[in-house]
PyMOL Python script that loads the backbone (N, CA, C, O; Angstrom):
from pymol import cmd

cmd.read_pdbstr("""\
ATOM      1  N   MET A   1      89.050  64.513  -7.442  1.00  0.00           N
ATOM      2  CA  MET A   1      88.867  65.315  -6.162  1.00  0.00           C
ATOM      3  C   MET A   1      87.838  64.664  -5.288  1.00  0.00           C
ATOM      4  O   MET A   1      86.722  64.515  -5.785  1.00  0.00           O
ATOM      5  N   PRO A   2      88.029  64.282  -4.148  1.00  0.00           N
ATOM      6  CA  PRO A   2      87.217  63.555  -3.263  1.00  0.00           C
ATOM      7  C   PRO A   2      86.100  64.517  -2.823  1.00  0.00           C
ATOM      8  O   PRO A   2      86.338  65.699  -2.573  1.00  0.00           O
ATOM      9  N   SER A   3      84.907  63.988  -2.739  1.00  0.00           N
ATOM     10  CA  SER A   3      83.873  64.854  -1.965  1.00  0.00           C
ATOM     11  C   SER A   3      83.762  64.579  -0.573  1.00  0.00           C
ATOM     12  O   SER A   3      84.343  63.619  -0.068  1.00  0.00           O
ATOM     13  N   ASN A   4      82.820  65.618   0.284  1.00  0.00           N
ATOM     14  CA  ASN A   4      82.800  65.142   1.741  1.00  0.00           C
ATOM     15  C   ASN A   4      82.105  63.579   1.794  1.00  0.00           C
ATOM     16  O   ASN A   4      82.350  62.804   2.719  1.00  0.00           O
ATOM     17  N   LEU A   5      81.312  63.283   0.797  1.00  0.00           N
ATOM     18  CA  LEU A   5      80.644  61.862   1.091  1.00  0.00           C
ATOM     19  C   LEU A   5      81.747  61.019   1.031  1.00  0.00           C
ATOM     20  O   LEU A   5      81.809  60.258   1.996  1.00  0.00           O
ATOM     21  N   ASP A   6      82.736  60.892   0.124  1.00  0.00           N
ATOM     22  CA  ASP A   6      83.778  60.087   0.063  1.00  0.00           C
ATOM     23  C   ASP A   6      84.591  60.079   1.668  1.00  0.00           C
ATOM     24  O   ASP A   6      84.975  59.070   2.260  1.00  0.00           O
ATOM     25  N   GLY A   7      84.692  61.280   2.065  1.00  0.00           N
ATOM     26  CA  GLY A   7      85.503  61.262   3.377  1.00  0.00           C
ATOM     27  C   GLY A   7      84.570  60.679   4.620  1.00  0.00           C
ATOM     28  O   GLY A   7      85.087  60.159   5.609  1.00  0.00           O
ATOM     29  N   ILE A   8      83.085  60.830   4.453  1.00  0.00           N
ATOM     30  CA  ILE A   8      82.262  60.009   5.338  1.00  0.00           C
ATOM     31  C   ILE A   8      82.328  58.633   5.286  1.00  0.00           C
ATOM     32  O   ILE A   8      82.206  57.953   6.306  1.00  0.00           O
ATOM     33  N   ALA A   9      82.536  58.089   4.033  1.00  0.00           N
ATOM     34  CA  ALA A   9      82.548  56.947   3.730  1.00  0.00           C
ATOM     35  C   ALA A   9      83.702  56.328   4.384  1.00  0.00           C
ATOM     36  O   ALA A   9      83.560  55.361   5.132  1.00  0.00           O
ATOM     37  N   GLN A  10      84.699  56.787   4.158  1.00  0.00           N
ATOM     38  CA  GLN A  10      85.884  56.245   4.546  1.00  0.00           C
ATOM     39  C   GLN A  10      86.005  56.346   6.362  1.00  0.00           C
ATOM     40  O   GLN A  10      86.722  55.598   7.026  1.00  0.00           O
ATOM     41  N   LEU A  11      85.264  57.274   6.844  1.00  0.00           N
ATOM     42  CA  LEU A  11      85.474  57.345   8.400  1.00  0.00           C
ATOM     43  C   LEU A  11      84.471  56.302   8.817  1.00  0.00           C
ATOM     44  O   LEU A  11      84.736  55.613   9.802  1.00  0.00           O
ATOM     45  N   PHE A  12      83.377  56.126   8.179  1.00  0.00           N
ATOM     46  CA  PHE A  12      82.473  55.159   8.919  1.00  0.00           C
ATOM     47  C   PHE A  12      83.016  53.538   8.366  1.00  0.00           C
ATOM     48  O   PHE A  12      82.661  52.519   8.959  1.00  0.00           O
ATOM     49  N   SER A  13      83.764  53.520   7.356  1.00  0.00           N
ATOM     50  CA  SER A  13      83.954  52.272   6.893  1.00  0.00           C
ATOM     51  C   SER A  13      85.518  51.693   7.856  1.00  0.00           C
ATOM     52  O   SER A  13      85.830  50.504   7.923  1.00  0.00           O
ATOM     53  N   SER A  14      86.175  52.622   8.398  1.00  0.00           N
ATOM     54  CA  SER A  14      87.241  52.244   9.118  1.00  0.00           C
ATOM     55  C   SER A  14      86.917  51.645  10.663  1.00  0.00           C
ATOM     56  O   SER A  14      85.786  51.427  11.099  1.00  0.00           O
ATOM     57  N   ASP A  15      87.994  51.465  11.275  1.00  0.00           N
ATOM     58  CA  ASP A  15      87.421  51.244  12.644  1.00  0.00           C
ATOM     59  C   ASP A  15      87.286  51.996  13.464  1.00  0.00           C
ATOM     60  O   ASP A  15      86.858  51.578  14.540  1.00  0.00           O
ATOM     61  N   MET A  16      87.630  53.605  13.287  1.00  0.00           N
ATOM     62  CA  MET A  16      87.781  54.461  13.993  1.00  0.00           C
ATOM     63  C   MET A  16      86.170  54.802  14.745  1.00  0.00           C
ATOM     64  O   MET A  16      86.079  55.305  15.865  1.00  0.00           O
ATOM     65  N   ALA A  17      85.007  54.435  13.919  1.00  0.00           N
ATOM     66  CA  ALA A  17      83.788  54.664  14.419  1.00  0.00           C
ATOM     67  C   ALA A  17      83.519  53.566  15.536  1.00  0.00           C
ATOM     68  O   ALA A  17      83.107  53.948  16.632  1.00  0.00           O
ATOM     69  N   GLY A  18      83.724  52.305  15.313  1.00  0.00           N
ATOM     70  CA  GLY A  18      83.709  51.271  16.382  1.00  0.00           C
ATOM     71  C   GLY A  18      84.337  51.638  17.707  1.00  0.00           C
ATOM     72  O   GLY A  18      83.750  51.446  18.772  1.00  0.00           O
ATOM     73  N   TYR A  19      85.523  52.163  17.622  1.00  0.00           N
ATOM     74  CA  TYR A  19      86.312  52.434  18.799  1.00  0.00           C
ATOM     75  C   TYR A  19      85.732  53.644  19.376  1.00  0.00           C
ATOM     76  O   TYR A  19      85.644  53.603  20.604  1.00  0.00           O
ATOM     77  N   PHE A  20      85.269  54.822  18.756  1.00  0.00           N
ATOM     78  CA  PHE A  20      84.588  55.717  19.191  1.00  0.00           C
ATOM     79  C   PHE A  20      83.243  55.620  20.115  1.00  0.00           C
ATOM     80  O   PHE A  20      82.935  56.270  21.114  1.00  0.00           O
ATOM     81  N   PHE A  21      82.416  54.370  19.285  1.00  0.00           N
ATOM     82  CA  PHE A  21      81.388  54.082  20.059  1.00  0.00           C
ATOM     83  C   PHE A  21      81.586  53.132  21.177  1.00  0.00           C
ATOM     84  O   PHE A  21      80.688  52.957  22.001  1.00  0.00           O
ATOM     85  N   ALA A  22      82.812  52.459  21.252  1.00  0.00           N
ATOM     86  CA  ALA A  22      82.791  51.446  22.490  1.00  0.00           C
ATOM     87  C   ALA A  22      83.427  52.504  23.618  1.00  0.00           C
ATOM     88  O   ALA A  22      83.190  52.260  24.801  1.00  0.00           O
ATOM     89  N   ILE A  23      84.087  53.468  23.333  1.00  0.00           N
ATOM     90  CA  ILE A  23      84.414  54.353  24.366  1.00  0.00           C
ATOM     91  C   ILE A  23      83.416  55.121  24.721  1.00  0.00           C
ATOM     92  O   ILE A  23      83.178  55.183  25.927  1.00  0.00           O
ATOM     93  N   LEU A  24      82.602  55.878  23.808  1.00  0.00           N
ATOM     94  CA  LEU A  24      81.476  56.424  24.532  1.00  0.00           C
ATOM     95  C   LEU A  24      80.604  55.832  25.277  1.00  0.00           C
ATOM     96  O   LEU A  24      80.232  56.322  26.343  1.00  0.00           O
ATOM     97  N   GLN A  25      80.105  54.545  24.749  1.00  0.00           N
ATOM     98  CA  GLN A  25      79.334  53.900  25.699  1.00  0.00           C
ATOM     99  C   GLN A  25      79.822  53.162  26.936  1.00  0.00           C
ATOM    100  O   GLN A  25      79.085  52.879  27.880  1.00  0.00           O
ATOM    101  N   ALA A  26      80.979  52.903  26.870  1.00  0.00           N
ATOM    102  CA  ALA A  26      81.676  52.889  28.368  1.00  0.00           C
ATOM    103  C   ALA A  26      81.520  53.947  29.085  1.00  0.00           C
ATOM    104  O   ALA A  26      80.934  53.805  30.158  1.00  0.00           O
ATOM    105  N   PHE A  27      81.978  55.237  28.707  1.00  0.00           N
ATOM    106  CA  PHE A  27      81.631  56.356  29.637  1.00  0.00           C
ATOM    107  C   PHE A  27      80.450  56.544  29.805  1.00  0.00           C
ATOM    108  O   PHE A  27      80.283  57.083  30.900  1.00  0.00           O
ATOM    109  N   VAL A  28      79.474  56.367  29.249  1.00  0.00           N
ATOM    110  CA  VAL A  28      78.162  56.790  29.301  1.00  0.00           C
ATOM    111  C   VAL A  28      77.432  55.758  30.552  1.00  0.00           C
ATOM    112  O   VAL A  28      76.735  56.206  31.462  1.00  0.00           O
ATOM    113  N   ILE A  29      77.704  54.578  30.395  1.00  0.00           N
ATOM    114  CA  ILE A  29      77.410  53.427  31.241  1.00  0.00           C
ATOM    115  C   ILE A  29      78.062  53.695  32.631  1.00  0.00           C
ATOM    116  O   ILE A  29      77.500  53.372  33.678  1.00  0.00           O
ATOM    117  N   GLY A  30      79.336  54.332  32.579  1.00  0.00           N
ATOM    118  CA  GLY A  30      79.861  54.379  33.905  1.00  0.00           C
ATOM    119  C   GLY A  30      79.351  55.577  34.595  1.00  0.00           C
ATOM    120  O   GLY A  30      79.573  55.631  35.804  1.00  0.00           O
ATOM    121  N   LEU A  31      78.838  56.350  34.156  1.00  0.00           N
ATOM    122  CA  LEU A  31      78.323  57.614  34.541  1.00  0.00           C
ATOM    123  C   LEU A  31      76.879  57.315  35.134  1.00  0.00           C
ATOM    124  O   LEU A  31      76.336  58.285  35.661  1.00  0.00           O
ATOM    125  N   ALA A  32      76.155  56.080  35.127  1.00  0.00           N
ATOM    126  CA  ALA A  32      74.973  55.688  35.485  1.00  0.00           C
ATOM    127  C   ALA A  32      74.619  55.944  36.832  1.00  0.00           C
ATOM    128  O   ALA A  32      73.627  56.575  37.197  1.00  0.00           O
ATOM    129  N   PRO A  33      75.688  55.295  37.727  1.00  0.00           N
ATOM    130  CA  PRO A  33      75.301  55.726  39.016  1.00  0.00           C
ATOM    131  C   PRO A  33      75.302  57.113  39.607  1.00  0.00           C
ATOM    132  O   PRO A  33      74.467  57.437  40.452  1.00  0.00           O
ATOM    133  N   ILE A  34      76.246  57.945  39.164  1.00  0.00           N
ATOM    134  CA  ILE A  34      76.064  59.221  39.343  1.00  0.00           C
ATOM    135  C   ILE A  34      74.848  59.845  38.896  1.00  0.00           C
ATOM    136  O   ILE A  34      74.352  60.726  39.598  1.00  0.00           O
ATOM    137  N   VAL A  35      74.299  59.494  37.804  1.00  0.00           N
ATOM    138  CA  VAL A  35      73.110  60.096  37.168  1.00  0.00           C
ATOM    139  C   VAL A  35      71.761  59.658  38.013  1.00  0.00           C
ATOM    140  O   VAL A  35      70.834  60.407  38.320  1.00  0.00           O
ATOM    141  N   PHE A  36      71.888  58.257  38.307  1.00  0.00           N
ATOM    142  CA  PHE A  36      70.819  58.057  39.027  1.00  0.00           C
ATOM    143  C   PHE A  36      70.657  58.671  40.527  1.00  0.00           C
ATOM    144  O   PHE A  36      69.551  58.902  41.014  1.00  0.00           O
ATOM    145  N   ALA A  37      71.832  58.899  41.174  1.00  0.00           N
ATOM    146  CA  ALA A  37      71.890  59.627  42.221  1.00  0.00           C
ATOM    147  C   ALA A  37      71.508  60.935  42.153  1.00  0.00           C
ATOM    148  O   ALA A  37      70.993  61.394  43.174  1.00  0.00           O
ATOM    149  N   ALA A  38      71.650  61.777  41.041  1.00  0.00           N
ATOM    150  CA  ALA A  38      71.401  63.010  40.717  1.00  0.00           C
ATOM    151  C   ALA A  38      70.048  63.420  40.264  1.00  0.00           C
ATOM    152  O   ALA A  38      69.580  64.559  40.281  1.00  0.00           O
ATOM    153  N   VAL A  39      69.358  62.067  39.761  1.00  0.00           N
ATOM    154  CA  VAL A  39      67.978  62.260  39.756  1.00  0.00           C
ATOM    155  C   VAL A  39      67.036  62.603  40.938  1.00  0.00           C
ATOM    156  O   VAL A  39      65.922  63.123  40.887  1.00  0.00           O
ATOM    157  N   LEU A  40      67.828  62.143  42.135  1.00  0.00           N
ATOM    158  CA  LEU A  40      66.955  62.487  43.235  1.00  0.00           C
ATOM    159  C   LEU A  40      66.985  63.882  43.742  1.00  0.00           C
ATOM    160  O   LEU A  40      66.330  64.243  44.720  1.00  0.00           O
ATOM    161  N   VAL A  41      67.756  64.649  43.055  1.00  0.00           N
ATOM    162  CA  VAL A  41      68.216  66.010  43.521  1.00  0.00           C
ATOM    163  C   VAL A  41      67.172  66.981  42.886  1.00  0.00           C
ATOM    164  O   VAL A  41      67.156  67.130  41.664  1.00  0.00           O
ATOM    165  N   PRO A  42      66.231  67.697  43.764  1.00  0.00           N
ATOM    166  CA  PRO A  42      65.184  68.496  43.174  1.00  0.00           C
ATOM    167  C   PRO A  42      65.875  69.478  42.266  1.00  0.00           C
ATOM    168  O   PRO A  42      66.962  70.014  42.483  1.00  0.00           O
ATOM    169  N   GLY A  43      64.916  69.677  40.976  1.00  0.00           N
ATOM    170  CA  GLY A  43      65.565  70.809  40.417  1.00  0.00           C
ATOM    171  C   GLY A  43      66.537  70.258  39.102  1.00  0.00           C
ATOM    172  O   GLY A  43      66.308  70.681  37.969  1.00  0.00           O
ATOM    173  N   LEU A  44      67.386  69.500  39.306  1.00  0.00           N
ATOM    174  CA  LEU A  44      68.419  69.001  38.530  1.00  0.00           C
ATOM    175  C   LEU A  44      68.080  67.744  38.086  1.00  0.00           C
ATOM    176  O   LEU A  44      68.352  67.542  36.903  1.00  0.00           O
ATOM    177  N   GLY A  45      67.634  66.962  38.609  1.00  0.00           N
ATOM    178  CA  GLY A  45      67.433  65.559  38.487  1.00  0.00           C
ATOM    179  C   GLY A  45      66.515  65.383  37.021  1.00  0.00           C
ATOM    180  O   GLY A  45      66.829  64.532  36.189  1.00  0.00           O
ATOM    181  N   LYS A  46      65.432  66.238  36.851  1.00  0.00           N
ATOM    182  CA  LYS A  46      64.700  66.020  35.686  1.00  0.00           C
ATOM    183  C   LYS A  46      65.407  66.307  34.496  1.00  0.00           C
ATOM    184  O   LYS A  46      65.344  65.545  33.531  1.00  0.00           O
ATOM    185  N   LYS A  47      66.219  67.567  34.487  1.00  0.00           N
ATOM    186  CA  LYS A  47      67.063  67.705  33.290  1.00  0.00           C
ATOM    187  C   LYS A  47      68.032  66.890  33.129  1.00  0.00           C
ATOM    188  O   LYS A  47      68.271  66.463  31.999  1.00  0.00           O
ATOM    189  N   MET A  48      68.800  66.499  34.241  1.00  0.00           N
ATOM    190  CA  MET A  48      69.870  65.502  34.002  1.00  0.00           C
ATOM    191  C   MET A  48      69.615  63.927  33.545  1.00  0.00           C
ATOM    192  O   MET A  48      70.384  63.139  32.994  1.00  0.00           O
ATOM    193  N   GLY A  49      68.379  63.784  33.940  1.00  0.00           N
ATOM    194  CA  GLY A  49      67.807  62.284  33.486  1.00  0.00           C
ATOM    195  C   GLY A  49      67.213  62.388  31.937  1.00  0.00           C
ATOM    196  O   GLY A  49      67.067  61.419  31.192  1.00  0.00           O
ATOM    197  N   THR A  50      66.993  63.363  31.709  1.00  0.00           N
ATOM    198  CA  THR A  50      66.080  63.491  30.471  1.00  0.00           C
ATOM    199  C   THR A  50      67.330  63.595  29.351  1.00  0.00           C
ATOM    200  O   THR A  50      67.322  63.030  28.257  1.00  0.00           O
ATOM    201  N   SER A  51      68.400  64.446  29.874  1.00  0.00           N
ATOM    202  CA  SER A  51      69.688  64.102  28.973  1.00  0.00           C
ATOM    203  C   SER A  51      70.388  63.099  28.996  1.00  0.00           C
ATOM    204  O   SER A  51      71.215  63.004  28.089  1.00  0.00           O
ATOM    205  N   TYR A  52      70.329  62.200  29.836  1.00  0.00           N
ATOM    206  CA  TYR A  52      71.095  60.949  30.087  1.00  0.00           C
ATOM    207  C   TYR A  52      70.061  59.915  29.027  1.00  0.00           C
ATOM    208  O   TYR A  52      70.488  59.069  28.241  1.00  0.00           O
ATOM    209  N   ALA A  53      68.774  60.228  29.248  1.00  0.00           N
ATOM    210  CA  ALA A  53      68.009  59.062  28.240  1.00  0.00           C
ATOM    211  C   ALA A  53      68.101  59.517  26.741  1.00  0.00           C
ATOM    212  O   ALA A  53      68.017  58.720  25.807  1.00  0.00           O
ATOM    213  N   GLN A  54      68.250  60.648  26.617  1.00  0.00           N
ATOM    214  CA  GLN A  54      68.780  61.073  25.055  1.00  0.00           C
ATOM    215  C   GLN A  54      69.938  60.386  24.575  1.00  0.00           C
ATOM    216  O   GLN A  54      69.931  59.761  23.515  1.00  0.00           O
ATOM    217  N   VAL A  55      71.057  60.498  25.417  1.00  0.00           N
ATOM    218  CA  VAL A  55      72.283  60.009  25.234  1.00  0.00           C
ATOM    219  C   VAL A  55      72.199  58.376  24.892  1.00  0.00           C
ATOM    220  O   VAL A  55      72.798  57.793  23.988  1.00  0.00           O
ATOM    221  N   MET A  56      71.423  57.894  25.726  1.00  0.00           N
ATOM    222  CA  MET A  56      71.166  56.390  25.940  1.00  0.00           C
ATOM    223  C   MET A  56      70.447  55.847  24.478  1.00  0.00           C
ATOM    224  O   MET A  56      70.644  54.778  23.901  1.00  0.00           O
ATOM    225  N   THR A  57      69.579  56.932  24.110  1.00  0.00           N
ATOM    226  CA  THR A  57      68.738  56.528  23.015  1.00  0.00           C
ATOM    227  C   THR A  57      69.735  56.538  21.711  1.00  0.00           C
ATOM    228  O   THR A  57      69.980  55.570  20.992  1.00  0.00           O
ATOM    229  N   TRP A  58      70.157  57.637  21.605  1.00  0.00           N
ATOM    230  CA  TRP A  58      71.510  57.949  20.625  1.00  0.00           C
ATOM    231  C   TRP A  58      72.406  56.748  20.491  1.00  0.00           C
ATOM    232  O   TRP A  58      72.733  56.189  19.444  1.00  0.00           O
ATOM    233  N   LEU A  59      72.733  56.458  21.664  1.00  0.00           N
ATOM    234  CA  LEU A  59      73.585  55.241  21.532  1.00  0.00           C
ATOM    235  C   LEU A  59      73.035  53.864  21.051  1.00  0.00           C
ATOM    236  O   LEU A  59      73.700  53.016  20.456  1.00  0.00           O
ATOM    237  N   ILE A  60      71.717  53.767  21.398  1.00  0.00           N
ATOM    238  CA  ILE A  60      71.082  52.707  21.050  1.00  0.00           C
ATOM    239  C   ILE A  60      70.728  52.796  19.473  1.00  0.00           C
ATOM    240  O   ILE A  60      70.821  51.802  18.753  1.00  0.00           O
ATOM    241  N   LEU A  61      70.401  53.796  19.091  1.00  0.00           N
ATOM    242  CA  LEU A  61      70.169  53.951  17.546  1.00  0.00           C
ATOM    243  C   LEU A  61      71.524  54.195  16.666  1.00  0.00           C
ATOM    244  O   LEU A  61      71.420  54.472  15.471  1.00  0.00           O
ATOM    245  N   TRP A  62      72.548  54.106  17.173  1.00  0.00           N
ATOM    246  CA  TRP A  62      73.885  54.312  16.680  1.00  0.00           C
ATOM    247  C   TRP A  62      74.013  53.351  15.297  1.00  0.00           C
ATOM    248  O   TRP A  62      74.026  53.882  14.187  1.00  0.00           O
ATOM    249  N   TRP A  63      74.109  51.818  15.474  1.00  0.00           N
ATOM    250  CA  TRP A  63      74.075  50.813  14.771  1.00  0.00           C
ATOM    251  C   TRP A  63      73.027  50.824  13.565  1.00  0.00           C
ATOM    252  O   TRP A  63      73.382  50.573  12.413  1.00  0.00           O
ATOM    253  N   PRO A  64      71.752  51.123  13.901  1.00  0.00           N
ATOM    254  CA  PRO A  64      70.796  51.215  12.781  1.00  0.00           C
ATOM    255  C   PRO A  64      71.041  52.447  11.890  1.00  0.00           C
ATOM    256  O   PRO A  64      70.900  52.390  10.669  1.00  0.00           O
ATOM    257  N   GLY A  65      71.393  53.508  12.514  1.00  0.00           N
ATOM    258  CA  GLY A  65      71.543  54.697  11.869  1.00  0.00           C
ATOM    259  C   GLY A  65      72.967  54.711  10.750  1.00  0.00           C
ATOM    260  O   GLY A  65      73.028  55.428   9.752  1.00  0.00           O
ATOM    261  N   LEU A  66      73.939  53.840  11.152  1.00  0.00           N
ATOM    262  CA  LEU A  66      75.213  53.387  10.663  1.00  0.00           C
ATOM    263  C   LEU A  66      74.823  52.712   9.337  1.00  0.00           C
ATOM    264  O   LEU A  66      75.156  53.145   8.234  1.00  0.00           O
ATOM    265  N   ALA A  67      74.026  51.521   9.569  1.00  0.00           N
ATOM    266  CA  ALA A  67      73.318  50.684   8.275  1.00  0.00           C
ATOM    267  C   ALA A  67      72.539  51.698   7.383  1.00  0.00           C
ATOM    268  O   ALA A  67      72.813  51.628   6.185  1.00  0.00           O
ATOM    269  N   ILE A  68      71.671  52.571   7.734  1.00  0.00           N
ATOM    270  CA  ILE A  68      70.918  53.555   7.027  1.00  0.00           C
ATOM    271  C   ILE A  68      72.006  54.227   6.104  1.00  0.00           C
ATOM    272  O   ILE A  68      71.925  54.174   4.877  1.00  0.00           O
ATOM    273  N   VAL A  69      73.192  54.964   6.879  1.00  0.00           N
ATOM    274  CA  VAL A  69      74.108  55.645   6.061  1.00  0.00           C
ATOM    275  C   VAL A  69      74.873  54.892   5.048  1.00  0.00           C
ATOM    276  O   VAL A  69      75.236  55.414   3.994  1.00  0.00           O
ATOM    277  N   ASN A  70      75.177  53.377   5.439  1.00  0.00           N
ATOM    278  CA  ASN A  70      76.044  52.655   4.580  1.00  0.00           C
ATOM    279  C   ASN A  70      75.076  52.331   3.248  1.00  0.00           C
ATOM    280  O   ASN A  70      75.503  52.203   2.101  1.00  0.00           O
ATOM    281  N   TYR A  71      73.689  52.228   3.660  1.00  0.00           N
ATOM    282  CA  TYR A  71      72.845  51.823   2.328  1.00  0.00           C
ATOM    283  C   TYR A  71      72.689  52.994   1.545  1.00  0.00           C
ATOM    284  O   TYR A  71      72.594  52.785   0.336  1.00  0.00           O
ATOM    285  N   ILE A  72      72.627  54.396   1.993  1.00  0.00           N
ATOM    286  CA  ILE A  72      72.652  55.241   1.072  1.00  0.00           C
ATOM    287  C   ILE A  72      73.889  55.783   0.368  1.00  0.00           C
ATOM    288  O   ILE A  72      73.909  56.444  -0.670  1.00  0.00           O
ATOM    289  N   MET A  73      74.832  55.420   1.053  1.00  0.00           N
ATOM    290  CA  MET A  73      76.390  55.501   0.405  1.00  0.00           C
ATOM    291  C   MET A  73      76.303  54.322  -0.813  1.00  0.00           C
ATOM    292  O   MET A  73      76.554  54.570  -1.992  1.00  0.00           O
ATOM    293  N   MET A  74      76.016  53.373  -0.445  1.00  0.00           N
ATOM    294  CA  MET A  74      76.091  52.274  -1.538  1.00  0.00           C
ATOM    295  C   MET A  74      75.159  52.521  -2.752  1.00  0.00           C
ATOM    296  O   MET A  74      75.468  52.309  -3.924  1.00  0.00           O
ATOM    297  N   LEU A  75      73.985  52.994  -2.308  1.00  0.00           N
ATOM    298  CA  LEU A  75      73.121  53.426  -3.831  1.00  0.00           C
ATOM    299  C   LEU A  75      74.007  54.620  -4.304  1.00  0.00           C
ATOM    300  O   LEU A  75      74.215  54.616  -5.517  1.00  0.00           O
ATOM    301  N   TYR A  76      74.512  55.532  -3.672  1.00  0.00           N
ATOM    302  CA  TYR A  76      75.217  56.765  -4.364  1.00  0.00           C
ATOM    303  C   TYR A  76      76.345  56.147  -5.251  1.00  0.00           C
ATOM    304  O   TYR A  76      76.417  56.483  -6.433  1.00  0.00           O
ATOM    305  N   PHE A  77      77.095  55.387  -4.797  1.00  0.00           N
ATOM    306  CA  PHE A  77      78.195  54.749  -5.364  1.00  0.00           C
ATOM    307  C   PHE A  77      77.981  54.013  -6.538  1.00  0.00           C
ATOM    308  O   PHE A  77      78.678  54.165  -7.541  1.00  0.00           O
ATOM    309  N   GLN A  78      76.835  53.044  -6.438  1.00  0.00           N
ATOM    310  CA  GLN A  78      76.477  52.293  -7.595  1.00  0.00           C
ATOM    311  C   GLN A  78      75.989  53.351  -8.464  1.00  0.00           C
ATOM    312  O   GLN A  78      76.555  53.381  -9.556  1.00  0.00           O
ATOM    313  N   GLY A  79      75.183  54.136  -8.292  1.00  0.00           N
ATOM    314  CA  GLY A  79      74.705  54.996  -9.403  1.00  0.00           C
ATOM    315  C   GLY A  79      75.856  55.780 -10.042  1.00  0.00           C
ATOM    316  O   GLY A  79      75.931  55.886 -11.266  1.00  0.00           O
ATOM    317  N   ARG A  80      76.702  56.298  -9.259  1.00  0.00           N
ATOM    318  CA  ARG A  80      78.140  57.010  -9.714  1.00  0.00           C
ATOM    319  C   ARG A  80      78.882  55.969 -10.644  1.00  0.00           C
ATOM    320  O   ARG A  80      79.434  56.354 -11.675  1.00  0.00           O
ATOM    321  N   GLN A  81      78.885  54.728 -10.284  1.00  0.00           N
ATOM    322  CA  GLN A  81      79.589  53.718 -10.964  1.00  0.00           C
ATOM    323  C   GLN A  81      78.899  53.709 -12.381  1.00  0.00           C
ATOM    324  O   GLN A  81      79.531  53.882 -13.423  1.00  0.00           O
ATOM    325  N   ARG A  82      77.454  53.478 -12.312  1.00  0.00           N
ATOM    326  CA  ARG A  82      76.776  53.406 -13.477  1.00  0.00           C
ATOM    327  C   ARG A  82      76.966  54.612 -14.514  1.00  0.00           C
ATOM    328  O   ARG A  82      77.028  54.405 -15.725  1.00  0.00           O
ATOM    329  N   ASP A  83      77.040  55.696 -14.031  1.00  0.00           N
ATOM    330  CA  ASP A  83      77.182  57.091 -14.705  1.00  0.00           C
ATOM    331  C   ASP A  83      78.441  56.943 -15.332  1.00  0.00           C
ATOM    332  O   ASP A  83      78.451  57.175 -16.541  1.00  0.00           O
ATOM    333  N   THR A  84      79.688  56.553 -14.704  1.00  0.00           N
ATOM    334  CA  THR A  84      80.776  56.598 -15.129  1.00  0.00           C
ATOM    335  C   THR A  84      81.063  55.453 -16.188  1.00  0.00           C
ATOM    336  O   THR A  84      82.017  55.591 -16.954  1.00  0.00           O
ATOM    337  N   SER A  85      80.444  54.583 -16.235  1.00  0.00           N
ATOM    338  CA  SER A  85      80.438  53.188 -17.200  1.00  0.00           C
ATOM    339  C   SER A  85      79.696  53.635 -18.405  1.00  0.00           C
ATOM    340  O   SER A  85      79.925  53.121 -19.500  1.00  0.00           O
ATOM    341  N   LEU A  86      78.823  54.565 -18.244  1.00  0.00           N
ATOM    342  CA  LEU A  86      78.007  55.206 -19.514  1.00  0.00           C
ATOM    343  C   LEU A  86      78.863  56.250 -20.265  1.00  0.00           C
ATOM    344  O   LEU A  86      78.749  56.643 -21.426  1.00  0.00           O
ATOM    345  N   MET A  87      79.705  56.581 -19.356  1.00  0.00           N
ATOM    346  CA  MET A  87      80.582  58.015 -20.340  1.00  0.00           C
ATOM    347  C   MET A  87      81.789  57.092 -21.104  1.00  0.00           C
ATOM    348  O   MET A  87      82.208  57.616 -22.136  1.00  0.00           O
ATOM    349  N   VAL A  88      82.275  56.065 -20.816  1.00  0.00           N
ATOM    350  CA  VAL A  88      83.167  55.395 -21.476  1.00  0.00           C
ATOM    351  C   VAL A  88      82.637  54.295 -22.251  1.00  0.00           C
ATOM    352  O   VAL A  88      83.274  53.243 -22.196  1.00  0.00           O
ATOM    353  N   SER A  89      81.573  54.335 -22.977  1.00  0.00           N
ATOM    354  CA  SER A  89      81.063  53.431 -23.845  1.00  0.00           C
ATOM    355  C   SER A  89      81.975  53.159 -24.940  1.00  0.00           C
ATOM    356  O   SER A  89      82.751  53.979 -25.430  1.00  0.00           O
ATOM    357  N   PRO A  90      81.824  51.923 -25.296  1.00  0.00           N
ATOM    358  CA  PRO A  90      82.922  51.392 -26.393  1.00  0.00           C
ATOM    359  C   PRO A  90      82.505  51.517 -27.857  1.00  0.00           C
ATOM    360  O   PRO A  90      83.162  51.362 -28.887  1.00  0.00           O
ATOM    361  N   TRP A  91      81.080  51.878 -27.632  1.00  0.00           N
ATOM    362  CA  TRP A  91      80.419  52.349 -29.348  1.00  0.00           C
ATOM    363  C   TRP A  91      80.505  53.925 -29.259  1.00  0.00           C
ATOM    364  O   TRP A  91      80.027  54.593 -28.342  1.00  0.00           O
ATOM    365  N   PRO A  92      81.152  54.386 -30.295  1.00  0.00           N
ATOM    366  CA  PRO A  92      80.969  55.828 -30.367  1.00  0.00           C
ATOM    367  C   PRO A  92      79.550  56.242 -30.886  1.00  0.00           C
ATOM    368  O   PRO A  92      78.880  55.505 -31.609  1.00  0.00           O
ATOM    369  N   ILE A  93      79.132  57.515 -30.449  1.00  0.00           N
ATOM    370  CA  ILE A  93      77.725  58.066 -30.765  1.00  0.00           C
ATOM    371  C   ILE A  93      77.787  58.617 -32.082  1.00  0.00           C
ATOM    372  O   ILE A  93      76.787  59.129 -32.586  1.00  0.00           O
TER     373      ILE A  93
END
""", "prot")
cmd.dss("prot")
cmd.show_as("cartoon", "prot")
cmd.util.cbc("prot")
cmd.orient("prot")
């Protein structure tokens, strides 16, 4: 029975994550002129500028975050493989 972690591993190991990132990045960068114009509007500019900066920061941290998740999953599966190999020992106890 696959766990949720297995599903996450399959999602991030597939090309879907890369396509999603590319589409999201193109959309956010395409909105830049509108956001920069809206920053000049009193009352709206600060909120919109802050939100846009947060989204850009999230996009910048996407690949390092993906590397950290990949490392954690690798450690998890190595431990799981080691536990499984210990269960099928060739020497009876």
